[in-house]
C-alpha positions in Angstrom: 89.4 113.3 97.1 89.4 116.9 98.3 89.7 115.7 101.9 93.0 114.0 101.1 94.6 117.3 100.1 95.2 118.3 103.8 98.7 117.8 105.1 99.6 116.9 108.7 100.5 120.5 109.5 97.0 121.7 108.4 98.1 123.2 105.1 96.5 122.1 101.8 98.1 120.7 98.7 97.3 122.4 95.4 94.6 120.6 93.4 97.0 120.0 90.6 99.9 118.8 92.8 99.7 115.3 91.3 101.1 116.7 88.1 104.5 117.0 89.8 104.6 113.2 89.5 104.2 110.4 92.0 106.6 107.4 92.0 105.2 104.1 90.6 106.1 102.3 93.8 103.9 104.7 95.9 101.1 104.5 93.4 101.2 100.7 93.4 101.1 100.4 97.2 98.2 102.9 97.4 96.4 101.1 94.6 96.7 97.8 96.6 95.3 99.4 99.8 92.4 100.9 98.0 91.7 97.7 96.1 91.5 95.8 99.3 89.1 98.4 100.8 86.8 98.0 97.7 87.0 94.2 98.0 86.1 94.2 101.7 83.3 96.8 101.3 81.8 94.9 98.3 81.6 91.8 100.5 79.7 93.6 103.2 82.6 94.4 105.6 83.0 97.8 107.4 86.3 99.4 106.7 87.8 102.1 108.9 91.1 104.0 108.7 93.1 105.7 111.4 96.2 107.9 111.0 98.7 107.8 113.8 101.5 110.1 113.1 102.6 109.2 109.5 101.2 105.6 109.7 97.8 104.6 108.5 96.0 101.7 110.2 93.1 99.8 108.6 90.4 98.1 110.6 87.9 95.7 109.0 84.8 94.4 110.8 82.0 91.9 109.9 79.6 93.8 112.1 79.5 97.6 112.7 81.2 98.2 116.1 79.0 99.6 118.9 81.5 102.3 119.6 83.8 103.9 117.1 86.7 106.0 118.2 86.6 109.6 116.9 90.0 109.1 115.3 88.6 106.5 112.9 87.2 107.4 109.5 84.8 105.0 107.8 85.8 104.3 104.3 83.0 104.5 101.7 82.8 102.5 98.5 82.9 105.9 96.6 86.1 106.9 98.4 87.9 103.5 97.9 86.9 103.3 94.2 88.1 106.8 93.6 91.4 105.8 95.2 91.7 102.9 92.8 90.9 105.2 89.9 93.4 107.9 91.0 96.3 105.5 91.4 95.5 103.7 88.1 95.4 107.0 86.3 98.7 108.0 88.0 100.4 104.9 86.7 98.9 105.5 83.2 100.1 109.2 83.4 103.6 108.0 84.3 103.6 105.5 81.4 102.4 108.0 78.8 104.9 110.7 79.9 107.7 108.2 80.0 108.1 108.6 83.8 107.7 104.9 84.4 
Protein backbone atom coordinates (compact mmCIF):
# COMPACT_ATOMS: atom_id res chain seq x y z
CA UNK A 1 0.00 0.00 0.00
CA UNK A 2 3.01 2.26 0.48
CA UNK A 3 3.34 2.62 -3.31
CA UNK A 4 -0.10 4.20 -3.48
CA UNK A 5 0.92 7.08 -1.22
CA UNK A 6 2.66 8.92 -4.08
CA UNK A 7 0.70 11.75 -5.68
CA UNK A 8 0.88 12.86 -9.31
CA UNK A 9 3.22 15.73 -8.47
CA UNK A 10 5.71 13.33 -6.82
CA UNK A 11 4.88 14.24 -3.23
CA UNK A 12 3.81 11.61 -0.75
CA UNK A 13 0.65 11.42 1.38
CA UNK A 14 1.06 11.03 5.12
CA UNK A 15 0.67 7.40 6.24
CA UNK A 16 -2.32 8.35 8.37
CA UNK A 17 -3.98 10.48 5.68
CA UNK A 18 -6.92 8.04 5.52
CA UNK A 19 -8.00 9.21 8.99
CA UNK A 20 -9.13 12.49 7.44
CA UNK A 21 -11.94 10.43 5.96
CA UNK A 22 -12.85 9.10 2.55
CA UNK A 23 -16.34 9.34 1.05
CA UNK A 24 -18.35 6.11 0.98
CA UNK A 25 -18.94 6.57 -2.77
CA UNK A 26 -15.18 6.63 -3.42
CA UNK A 27 -14.61 3.62 -1.16
CA UNK A 28 -17.35 1.61 -2.87
CA UNK A 29 -16.04 2.35 -6.38
CA UNK A 30 -12.50 1.43 -5.35
CA UNK A 31 -13.71 -1.70 -3.55
CA UNK A 32 -15.48 -2.82 -6.72
CA UNK A 33 -12.36 -2.32 -8.86
CA UNK A 34 -10.17 -4.25 -6.42
CA UNK A 35 -12.76 -7.02 -6.07
CA UNK A 36 -12.79 -7.49 -9.86
CA UNK A 37 -9.00 -7.61 -9.87
CA UNK A 38 -9.04 -10.35 -7.20
CA UNK A 39 -11.76 -12.23 -9.11
CA UNK A 40 -9.75 -12.16 -12.36
CA UNK A 41 -6.43 -13.08 -10.74
CA UNK A 42 -8.00 -16.01 -8.86
CA UNK A 43 -9.27 -17.33 -12.19
CA UNK A 44 -5.82 -17.25 -13.72
CA UNK A 45 -6.02 -13.98 -15.65
CA UNK A 46 -3.24 -11.38 -15.78
CA UNK A 47 -4.31 -7.93 -14.63
CA UNK A 48 -2.45 -4.73 -15.46
CA UNK A 49 -3.15 -1.10 -14.55
CA UNK A 50 -2.07 2.03 -16.36
CA UNK A 51 -2.54 5.60 -15.19
CA UNK A 52 -3.06 8.17 -17.91
CA UNK A 53 -3.37 11.62 -16.35
CA UNK A 54 -6.03 11.12 -13.66
CA UNK A 55 -7.65 8.08 -15.25
CA UNK A 56 -6.77 4.50 -14.46
CA UNK A 57 -7.13 1.85 -17.16
CA UNK A 58 -7.32 -1.87 -16.47
CA UNK A 59 -6.21 -4.55 -18.92
CA UNK A 60 -7.03 -8.22 -18.38
CA UNK A 61 -5.41 -11.04 -20.39
CA UNK A 62 -5.83 -14.79 -20.53
CA UNK A 63 -2.18 -15.23 -21.54
CA UNK A 64 0.73 -13.09 -20.46
CA UNK A 65 1.45 -10.56 -23.24
CA UNK A 66 4.79 -10.96 -25.03
CA UNK A 67 5.54 -7.27 -24.66
CA UNK A 68 4.32 -5.17 -21.76
CA UNK A 69 4.48 -1.37 -21.96
CA UNK A 70 6.63 0.20 -19.24
CA UNK A 71 3.64 2.33 -18.21
CA UNK A 72 1.72 -0.79 -17.17
CA UNK A 73 1.82 -2.18 -13.64
CA UNK A 74 0.99 -5.84 -13.06
CA UNK A 75 -1.49 -6.22 -10.22
CA UNK A 76 -0.65 -8.97 -7.72
CA UNK A 77 -3.18 -10.88 -5.65
CA UNK A 78 -1.61 -9.39 -2.53
CA UNK A 79 -2.09 -5.84 -3.82
CA UNK A 80 -5.67 -6.43 -4.97
CA UNK A 81 -6.69 -8.21 -1.75
CA UNK A 82 -5.16 -5.40 0.32
CA UNK A 83 -7.20 -2.93 -1.75
CA UNK A 84 -10.38 -4.84 -0.91
CA UNK A 85 -9.39 -4.87 2.76
CA UNK A 86 -8.49 -1.16 2.87
CA UNK A 87 -11.78 -0.08 1.31
CA UNK A 88 -13.83 -2.44 3.49
CA UNK A 89 -12.11 -1.11 6.60
CA UNK A 90 -12.72 2.46 5.39
CA UNK A 91 -16.45 1.79 5.06
CA UNK A 92 -16.47 0.23 8.52
CA UNK A 93 -14.53 3.21 9.93
CA UNK A 94 -17.10 5.61 8.45
CA UNK A 95 -19.95 3.57 9.89
CA UNK A 96 -18.42 3.36 13.36
CA UNK A 97 -17.58 7.08 13.44
CA UNK A 98 -21.04 7.99 12.10
CA UNK A 99 -19.52 9.41 8.92
CA UNK A 100 -21.67 7.17 6.70
